[in-house]
LOBA-668499 format. One line per 3 residues: number of its first residue (from 1); for each residue x negated, z negated, y of C-alpha. Coordinates in steps of 0.001 Angstrom, whole numbers, plus 524288, in hexadecimal, padded with zeros to 5 digits. Last residue first. Example, Ala and Ser with C-alpha at 12.3 -4.5 7.8 and 13.67 -1.06 7.14 Angstrom:
<pts>
2> 7CA9A/7E41C/7FBDC ~ 7CFF4/7E188/7EE6C
</pts>
This chain:
<pts>
531> F25EC/1A5C4/2107B ~ F1C06/19F7B/206C8 ~ F1011/1A602/20751
528> F07AB/1AAD1/1F94D ~ EFAB4/1AB5D/1F4EA ~ EF813/1B08A/1E809
525> EEBB1/1ACA1/1DFFA ~ EE232/1B427/1D814 ~ EE5B2/1BEB6/1CB43
522> EE6B0/1CA58/1D418 ~ EF4EB/1C9FF/1D627 ~ EF2D8/1BA1B/1D932
519> EECB6/1BE4D/1E48D ~ EF81E/1C45E/1EBD4 ~ EF43F/1BE3B/1F9BB
516> EFE28/1BC3C/201A4 ~ F0BF8/1BC8A/1FA06 ~ F1753/1B796/200FD
513> F1FB3/1AD73/1FC85 ~ F2E46/1A98A/1FC8E ~ F339A/1B6AE/1F771
510> F2E3E/1B189/1EA5C ~ F26B1/1B765/1DE3E ~ F1934/1B09D/1DCEE
507> F0DE3/1B607/1D780 ~ F06A6/1AD54/1CFBE ~ EF87D/1A684/1D21B
504> F005D/1A01E/1E003 ~ EFAD9/19A71/1ED1B ~ F0766/198EA/1F52F
501> F074F/198EC/2028C ~ F0EE5/19113/20D83 ~ F1283/182DD/2068E
498> F1760/17870/20FB9 ~ F2362/172DB/20894 ~ F2CE4/17BEC/20D75
495> F24F1/187D7/2095C ~ F2489/18272/1FC09 ~ F3201/17F6F/1FB05
492> F34DC/18E3C/1FF18 ~ F2CA7/191CB/1F2C3 ~ F333F/18AC8/1E99D
489> F2933/18F81/1DBE1 ~ F2D5C/19461/1D14A ~ F2547/19E05/1CB8A
486> F2A2A/1AA90/1C47D ~ F2015/1B216/1BF87 ~ F1575/1A7E8/1BC4C
483> F204F/1A079/1B43B ~ F1EAB/191FF/1B260 ~ F1576/19251/1BC7B
480> F0739/18D70/1B9B3 ~ EFF94/18050/1BC7B ~ F0B2E/176C7/1BF82
477> F11A7/18067/1C8C4 ~ F128E/17DD4/1D6E3 ~ F09AB/1732F/1D564
474> F0B18/164F9/1D9CD ~ F0278/16031/1D025 ~ F03E1/1525E/1D0F3
471> F12EB/1535E/1CC31 ~ F153E/149BC/1C0BC ~ F2228/1476E/1BC7A
468> F2908/1506A/1C5C5 ~ F1C8E/15B7F/1C4EB ~ F18F8/15AEE/1B680
465> F2709/159A7/1B21D ~ F2BBB/16676/1BA18 ~ F1D29/16E9D/1B4BC
462> F21C3/16B4D/1A655 ~ F2E83/1701D/1AAB7 ~ F2BC2/17B16/1B03C
459> F347E/183F0/1B4A3 ~ F3C96/1798B/1BDB9 ~ F3093/17449/1C3DE
456> F2D61/18381/1C689 ~ F3B9C/1831D/1CCA7 ~ F373A/17790/1D43A
453> F28D6/17BA7/1D9A1 ~ F2C87/17AB1/1E8BB ~ F35D3/1713E/1E72E
450> F2D0A/1661B/1E073 ~ F22B1/1692C/1EBD4 ~ F2D61/15F1A/1F621
447> F2F10/1579A/1E8AA ~ F1FFD/154C3/1E7D8 ~ F1F4B/153F8/1F62C
444> F275F/14607/1F52B ~ F1F42/14221/1EBB7 ~ F1328/14023/1F3BE
441> F0510/1433B/1EEB3 ~ EFD35/13C27/1E522 ~ EF712/14335/1D7A9
438> EF5D0/14F66/1DE27 ~ EF503/15D6F/1D913 ~ EF8D8/167EB/1E312
435> F038A/16FA7/1EA6A ~ F0726/171CC/1F8B9 ~ EF9A8/17519/1FB95
432> EEEA4/17770/208A7 ~ EE516/18101/20614 ~ ED60A/17A7E/2056C
429> ED2B0/182B7/1FC26 ~ ECF06/176D4/1F21E ~ EDFF7/1745F/1F5CB
426> EE207/1833A/1F1F8 ~ EDBA3/17D57/1E53E ~ EE417/17301/1E398
423> EF0E8/17C8F/1E30B ~ EEC27/17F6E/1D42A ~ EF1B2/18E2E/1D02C
420> EFD54/19404/1CBC8 ~ F03C5/190A0/1D81C ~ EFE91/18B94/1E53D
417> F04A7/18683/1F0C5 ~ EFFA7/1889D/1FE80 ~ EFDCF/180DA/20B5C
414> EFB7D/1887E/217E1 ~ EED5E/1855A/21EEB ~ EE664/191E7/21BCE
411> EEFED/19A76/210CC ~ EE84B/1A6C6/21312 ~ EDB48/1A283/213EB
408> EDE0B/198AA/209D4 ~ EE30F/1A4B5/1FFC9 ~ ED506/1A93E/20120
405> ECCB2/19D92/1FF32 ~ ED5FE/199FD/1F3A0 ~ ED207/1A6B8/1ECFA
402> ED415/1A2B7/1DE49 ~ EC983/19DFD/1D520 ~ EC3BC/194CB/1DF4D
399> EC91A/189E3/1DC30 ~ ECA01/1868F/1CD84 ~ EC0B2/190CE/1C942
396> EB65E/18D05/1D49A ~ EB946/17D8E/1D046 ~ EB55B/17EA0/1C3EB
393> EBE8F/17B90/1B72E ~ EC8EE/18691/1BC01 ~ EC0D4/1921B/1B6F6
390> EC92A/19F19/1BBF6 ~ EC6A8/1A8E1/1B03F ~ EC7C7/1B549/1B659
387> EC7EC/1BBEE/1A8C7 ~ EC63D/1B14B/19D9A ~ EB9CA/1B140/1960C
384> EBFD3/1AC38/189C5 ~ EB27F/1A719/185BF ~ EAAD6/1A47F/193B7
381> EB796/1A3D5/19EE3 ~ EC0B1/19CA4/1961D ~ EB8E9/19566/18C89
378> EAF58/1919D/19758 ~ EB940/18C3B/1A1F1 ~ EC01E/183AC/19768
375> EB2E5/17E32/1922E ~ EAD38/17C40/19E96 ~ EB470/16FFE/1A0B1
372> EB1DF/16989/193D7 ~ EA368/16A88/19856 ~ E9E00/15E14/19AA2
369> EA6EF/156A9/19505 ~ EA59B/15BD6/18877 ~ E96EF/15A36/18913
366> E9A9D/14BC8/18941 ~ EA549/14B99/17DE1 ~ E9BA6/151F2/175EE
363> E8FE3/1486C/17742 ~ E9C06/13EDB/175C7 ~ EA072/1432E/168E6
360> E9192/143A1/16461 ~ E8EC3/136CD/16B15 ~ E9AD2/13103/1614A
357> E94A0/136BF/154FD ~ E87B8/13046/1578D ~ E9220/123B0/15A72
354> E98B7/12563/14C57 ~ E8ACA/126CA/1455D ~ E878C/11AD4/148EA
351> E7E48/11535/155B1 ~ E84F4/10934/15CCA ~ E8347/108AC/16CB1
348> E8AFC/11653/16CFE ~ E9681/10F30/16C1A ~ E9281/10580/176F1
345> E934C/112F7/180C8 ~ E9DF6/115F7/17B85 ~ EA62A/10C8B/17D62
342> EA316/10E23/18CCB ~ EA3A5/11CF7/18C08 ~ EB1CC/11D4B/18897
339> EB4A9/110C9/19108 ~ EB032/11763/19ADE ~ EB986/124AA/19786
336> EC4F3/11C15/195CB ~ EC38D/1193A/1A3BE ~ ECC08/12616/1A849
333> ED685/1207F/19FAC ~ EDD55/117B8/1ABC0 ~ EDD15/124C5/1B1F7
330> EEA3E/12811/1A853 ~ EF1A8/11E1E/1AF78 ~ EF36A/127EA/1BA2C
327> EFC12/11FD5/1C433 ~ F0B49/12299/1C88A ~ F1189/11A1F/1BEFE
324> F0ABA/10EB4/1C2C1 ~ F0C0C/10F71/1CEEB ~ F1A3B/10C4A/1D36A
321> F27FD/1129D/1CEDA ~ F29E4/10FD6/1C16A ~ F32F5/117FA/1B8B6
318> F279B/120EB/1B47E ~ F217C/11413/1ADF3 ~ F29DA/11121/1A58E
315> F2B24/11E7D/1A190 ~ F1E18/11F83/19E3A ~ F1DC9/110ED/1967A
312> F2914/1159B/18E43 ~ F2475/12478/18DFF ~ F1741/1203D/1882B
309> F0E5E/127D5/1945A ~ F09D6/11A5C/197FF ~ F042E/117FF/18A57
306> EFC50/1217A/18C0B ~ EF39D/119B1/1976E ~ EF3D3/10D7A/1903E
303> EEFF8/11441/183D3 ~ EE36E/11A7C/18B9B ~ EE094/10C8C/19084
300> EE1E3/1057C/18580 ~ ED8C2/10EA1/17BC9 ~ ECDC9/11045/185AE
297> ECC96/10139/1884C ~ ECCBC/0FE58/17A50 ~ EC082/10856/17A19
294> EBA9F/1023B/1844D ~ EBC72/0F333/17DE3 ~ EB793/0F79C/16FE8
291> EAA2D/0FDCA/173DC ~ EA765/0EE20/1764C ~ EAAC5/0EA59/16871
288> E9FA9/0F0D1/1642D ~ EA26A/0F4DD/15449 ~ EA3AB/10220/1563D
285> EACD4/10C9D/14BB7 ~ EBA54/106B0/150D9 ~ EB8AA/106C5/15EB1
282> EAFC7/11315/15D06 ~ EBC2F/11A7A/15A84 ~ EBEAF/11C0B/16811
279> EB0B6/12238/16C5B ~ EB2ED/12DF3/1621B ~ EC009/13026/167C3
276> EBDB0/1301A/175C1 ~ EB281/138C7/17641 ~ EB441/144E9/16F68
273> EC238/14725/17449 ~ EBE3D/14284/1829B ~ EB5B9/14EDE/184BA
270> EC1BD/15814/181AB ~ EC970/1518C/18BA7 ~ EC578/15E10/19589
267> EC7C2/168ED/18A23 ~ ED4BE/1638E/18798 ~ ED71F/164D6/19535
264> ED080/16F11/198CB ~ ED91E/17905/18F17 ~ EDF3E/17455/17FF9
261> EEB47/171EE/1827C ~ EF3D1/16AD7/177FD ~ EE799/1651A/17242
258> EE5CA/1595E/17A25 ~ EDA60/152AA/179BE ~ ED769/146E6/170BD
255> ECF84/13D8E/175FA ~ ED326/13098/16DE0 ~ ED80B/12A7F/17815
252> EDFE9/1350F/17DE8 ~ EE5BC/13A18/17191 ~ EE904/12B4A/16DF4
249> EF074/129E1/17914 ~ EF893/136B7/17A61 ~ EFC91/1321B/16C9D
246> EFFDB/124E3/170CB ~ F06B0/12B72/17D27 ~ F0E53/132E7/1726A
243> F1344/12900/16A59 ~ F1774/12280/1747C ~ F2109/12C85/17935
240> F1B5F/132DA/186CF ~ F2031/130C0/1947A ~ F1766/137DF/19D13
237> F177C/12F58/1AAD0 ~ F1F92/13616/1B5FF ~ F1AD7/136D2/1C3A3
234> F2489/136F9/1CD4C ~ F1E7C/12B6E/1D679 ~ F1192/1335B/1D4FB
231> F1671/13D5D/1DEB1 ~ F13F4/132F1/1E8C1 ~ F1F5B/12C8B/1F248
228> F1843/12A90/1FF28 ~ F1955/11CB2/20746 ~ F1AAD/11633/1FAB5
225> F0DF2/11170/1F91F ~ F069E/10CAF/1ECED ~ F004A/117A2/1E859
222> EFC63/11E42/1F600 ~ EF777/10FB3/1F9FC ~ EEC39/110B2/1ECB9
219> EE9A7/11E28/1F149 ~ EE50A/11AA1/1FE83 ~ EDF19/10EF7/1F81F
216> ED5EF/11797/1EF33 ~ EC813/11351/1F61E ~ ECCB7/10470/1F6ED
213> ED3E7/10246/1E87C ~ EC765/109A6/1E385 ~ EBD5D/10194/1E96E
210> EC6C4/0F40C/1E5B8 ~ EC6C6/0FAFE/1D6BF ~ EB69B/0FBBC/1D6E5
207> EB60D/0EC87/1DD69 ~ EC031/0E781/1D331 ~ EB837/0EEEE/1C8F0
204> EAABE/0E9A3/1C9CA ~ EAF7E/0DB61/1CE88 ~ EBB00/0DB2E/1C458
201> EB1E8/0E0AE/1B9C0 ~ EA67F/0D7B9/1BC93 ~ EAF11/0C974/1BA1E
198> EB3A9/0CF94/1AE0C ~ EA768/0D135/1AA17 ~ EA7E0/0C5F9/19E8B
195> EB497/0CC0B/197C6 ~ EAB1A/0D811/1924F ~ EB377/0E2F7/18E62
192> EC100/0DD9F/18DB4 ~ EC008/0DB98/19C9D ~ EB8D3/0E889/19E33
189> EC345/0EFA2/1992D ~ ECE12/0E872/1A0B6 ~ EC60F/0ED2C/1AC7A
186> EC3DE/0FA7A/1A874 ~ ED25B/0FC07/1A60C ~ ED53C/0F621/1B398
183> ECBB0/10079/1BA29 ~ ED079/10BA4/1B350 ~ EDBD1/10ECD/1BBB2
180> ED371/10D35/1C8A4 ~ ECB3D/11972/1C5B7 ~ ED246/125CA/1C5D7
177> EDEF7/11E82/1CBBB ~ ED594/114F0/1D72B ~ ECBCF/12252/1D7FF
174> EBDA9/11D1E/1D8C0 ~ EB4FD/12151/1E47D ~ EB66E/112DC/1EBCF
171> EB2DF/10DEB/1DFAB ~ EA89F/114AD/1DA95 ~ EA027/10E49/1E948
168> EA793/1023F/1E705 ~ EA0C4/0FF8D/1DA48 ~ E9418/10555/1DCE4
165> E933C/0FD83/1E9D6 ~ E977C/0F16B/1E1EE ~ E8D17/0F425/1D708
162> E8340/0F6BA/1E292 ~ E84F6/0E990/1E830 ~ E8218/0E1AA/1DD84
159> E892F/0DE2B/1D00E ~ E8624/0D2A9/1C7B8 ~ E8766/0D023/1B9B7
156> E8662/0E048/1B6DE ~ E8A0A/0E51D/1A8EE ~ E9815/0E5CA/1A6E1
153> E9D28/0E60D/1B3C4 ~ E946E/0EF96/1B992 ~ E92B9/0F899/1AE1E
150> EA1E7/0F9C0/1AE8D ~ EA158/0FDE7/1BD55 ~ E95EC/10755/1B6DF
147> E9F3F/10C97/1AE36 ~ EA80D/10E34/1B824 ~ EA06B/117D0/1C091
144> EA4D8/124AC/1BDCF ~ EB28E/120F5/1BA43 ~ EB516/11C57/1C838
141> EAD1E/12812/1CE21 ~ EB8F8/12F63/1D310 ~ EC509/13B12/1CFEA
138> EBB04/147AE/1CE4E ~ EB376/1400C/1C409 ~ EBF11/14039/1B969
135> EB60A/14376/1AE55 ~ EB030/13835/1ABE4 ~ EAD37/13A59/19D1A
132> E9F2D/143F3/19F18 ~ E9D63/13618/1A752 ~ E9F03/12DF3/19CC9
129> E99CD/134EE/192AB ~ E8D78/137A5/19ABC ~ E8CD2/12763/19BD0
126> E8E13/12842/18CDB ~ E8305/13060/189EA ~ E7A1D/12953/193C1
123> E7E25/11B17/18F0C ~ E797C/1223E/1807C ~ E6C10/12597/186B9
120> E6A87/11A05/18B49 ~ E6AA1/111D0/17F71 ~ E6CC5/1034F/1841C
117> E7B27/1047F/182E5 ~ E839F/0FB95/18A26 ~ E7B86/0F8E3/1970F
114> E77D1/1072F/19639 ~ E84CF/10B05/19543 ~ E8B4E/104B5/1A3FA
111> E8017/10D29/1AB6F ~ E826D/119AA/1A334 ~ E8FEE/11775/1A83B
108> E8E10/11869/1B50B ~ E824A/12152/1B3AC ~ E8AFB/12C43/1AD46
105> E971E/128C3/1B61F ~ E8FB4/12A04/1C12B ~ E8AE3/137B3/1BDF2
102> E9780/13C6B/1B9FA ~ E9D7A/137E2/1C6B1 ~ E92B8/13E47/1CE5F
99> E939E/14B54/1C968 ~ EA35B/14C84/1C935 ~ EA18B/14776/1D7FD
96> E96CD/1507F/1DAF1 ~ E9E18/15C74/1D2CF ~ EAC0B/15942/1DAB6
93> EA524/15AA9/1E90E ~ E9E20/164D3/1E565 ~ EAA9B/16C41/1E1F9
90> EB27C/16849/1EE85 ~ EA938/16A43/1F72A ~ E9EE5/15F1F/1FC37
87> E9FE4/1565E/2070D ~ EAF74/15204/208F1 ~ EB051/1548A/1F88B
84> EA4CC/14951/1F74D ~ EAA81/13FC4/2001C ~ EB3C7/13E33/1F3F0
81> EAA7F/134D1/1EFF0 ~ EAE85/12A28/1FA1D ~ EBAA0/129C2/1F369
78> EC521/12A74/1FFEC ~ ECEB4/13574/1FAE4 ~ ECB3C/132B7/1EB7B
75> ED908/13244/1E844 ~ EE28C/13ADE/1EFC4 ~ EF041/13642/1F4E5
72> EE8EC/12E54/1FED7 ~ EE4E8/13A98/206C7 ~ EF472/13E1E/208F7
69> EFA52/14B13/2022A ~ F0794/15077/20743 ~ EFDE0/15B63/20F91
66> F05EA/1665E/208CE ~ F0211/162CC/1FBCF ~ EF226/15F70/1FEB0
63> EECAE/16593/2082A ~ EF049/159C1/21177 ~ EE57F/1527E/20A4D
60> EDC13/15741/213BF ~ EE1BA/15486/21FD5 ~ ED7E1/14A21/223AF
57> ECC7C/152D1/2212E ~ EBEE6/14B91/225D2 ~ EB76D/14DF5/21911
54> EBD7F/142C8/2120D ~ ECC3F/14BD6/213AE ~ EC413/15480/20DCA
51> EBF0F/14DAF/20347 ~ ECC44/149A1/1FE89 ~ ED047/157E2/1FD70
48> EC4AB/15A29/1F5B1 ~ EC7B4/15005/1EB5F ~ ED58B/1526D/1EB43
45> ED229/16039/1E681 ~ EC878/15B05/1DD32 ~ ED151/152AE/1D864
42> EDD94/15C66/1D4F0 ~ EDE39/16A55/1CF9A ~ ECE5D/16ABC/1CF3B
39> ECF3E/15C18/1C73C ~ EDC9F/15A11/1C102 ~ ED8B0/16521/1B778
36> ECCE1/16B33/1BBA8 ~ EC3C8/16833/1B1B9 ~ EB5BE/16B0A/1B65F
33> EAB80/17627/1B671 ~ EA0CC/176CD/1BE1B ~ E9CB8/185FF/1C2F1
30> E93DA/1908A/1BE8C ~ E9D71/1916B/1B355 ~ E95B4/18FDC/1A7A3
27> E87C5/18C05/1ACC6 ~ E8F69/1831A/1B6C0 ~ E99ED/17E24/1AC7D
24> E8EDC/1783E/1A424 ~ E85E8/1735E/1AE07 ~ E913E/16A2E/1B5B1
21> E9621/16353/1A893 ~ E89A8/163A6/1A3EA ~ E8424/15BDF/1AD21
18> E88CD/14D68/1A49B ~ E8147/1531B/19955 ~ E7485/153EB/1A28E
15> E78A0/1468E/1A836 ~ E78C3/142F8/19980 ~ E6AB3/14815/197A0
12> E64D5/144B5/1A384 ~ E69DD/135AA/1A311 ~ E641B/13587/195BA
9> E57B3/13A10/19C19 ~ E5726/1310D/1A7DE ~ E5B48/1250B/1A055
6> E4F29/1266F/194A7 ~ E46B4/12828/1A284 ~ E496B/11BE5/1A7FB
3> E4A2A/1138B/19B7D ~ E3E01/116EB/197CE ~ E37A0/12221/18CE1
</pts>
């Protein structure tokens, strides 16, 4: 069998495995599943609105937070890849992007891997793992192209025009936060891995970084500008004792999932549990010194992030007034998936009992990555047979479970707030809202909205601490009210702020509202008009 046929065969096998993440839920539910937290309730809605903006609607972003969000507050606002959301419906645009990111991740890593390991099946195997671990497919293409950048740095003596074009294209489709945070980590790693490639590292990563800065410049200006005070100014970092911080570090490093709430978060993290620890222990078992460098990078990056939670450091940061306080340093850890895969391609060069056992763990991890978003809906709908089960892990289950089209006909262009349901669903159906999930918005609006929810905050200390010290979820209640029979909201303040209607999962007992649609008595939503 010649090399070309061999490549086709191995690619077919491992791309077929990656396709299971689409085929399995389609067979089980007739819809593709995905984890909804931070995706369906935020990122996809941003992408939809950005698509509307790019298609010519200059006021598209005014749909958010009583019109107080600006287009430059949204990451990815100028990405060329966002034109997919301008030309296709939101769900199709998301899945096209998801497939593209996975394919680029796969071929990008395969290109690098075959320079390290001559066994093409193993190269495709680890490339499949890398594509599976790259779960943030909705954000940008930065992680997808990262292995190719390393390939150019380590194995290309002279860069051609096509290489510069590739670096530029993916640079202008990369997020300054999600991707930009790990570029310094990558540069330091490459310096210690092969110092002879320092000039190449500088050229490739400088061009990539410049492209990221250019396409994200409006957002960067917002971060450094003093014209508008943002809600992130009130961020208070988690402050923990040193022992607790180190415990979190070890759990994250070894891939130990949290058993406090065995739900979607646990299942989402489960595949990493089969990969992280088995690869890390190779530090002591494998002789190749090159393996130790990416593993050290994983350890030090994770340690840096978790030490920021130590009370001595966290309190110092909380008392500052600079961008260091508002940055989400956890994004640096995104690069760890590259380091794990990069280590693995070296580890598998050795043939031993350990590498065979390790391969089994990796296979389990890869399979779990393809099916983990289908586990919860499968258990609830097929095993427990929950009546009227709302499959939040699908677009239709999350956005179209309730009759928002009927509500839209009534509220028209008036502003709405939501109680007991995600306010971003209303945005999905083109309703102007007062509330939602936003990583950047004016601090003044946070204070105005607080008057509306003040009594709910007093009744729920967890909600109060969240809103006052973080506050990105500008919600009337945090997921659900403390007491559904006594919802403590200031509807007059909501009216003064600009709200005209209330979409509620619960009955409201207040003289300040009029019931328009009594769907909540029929396991649907109630619609109220504020007097």
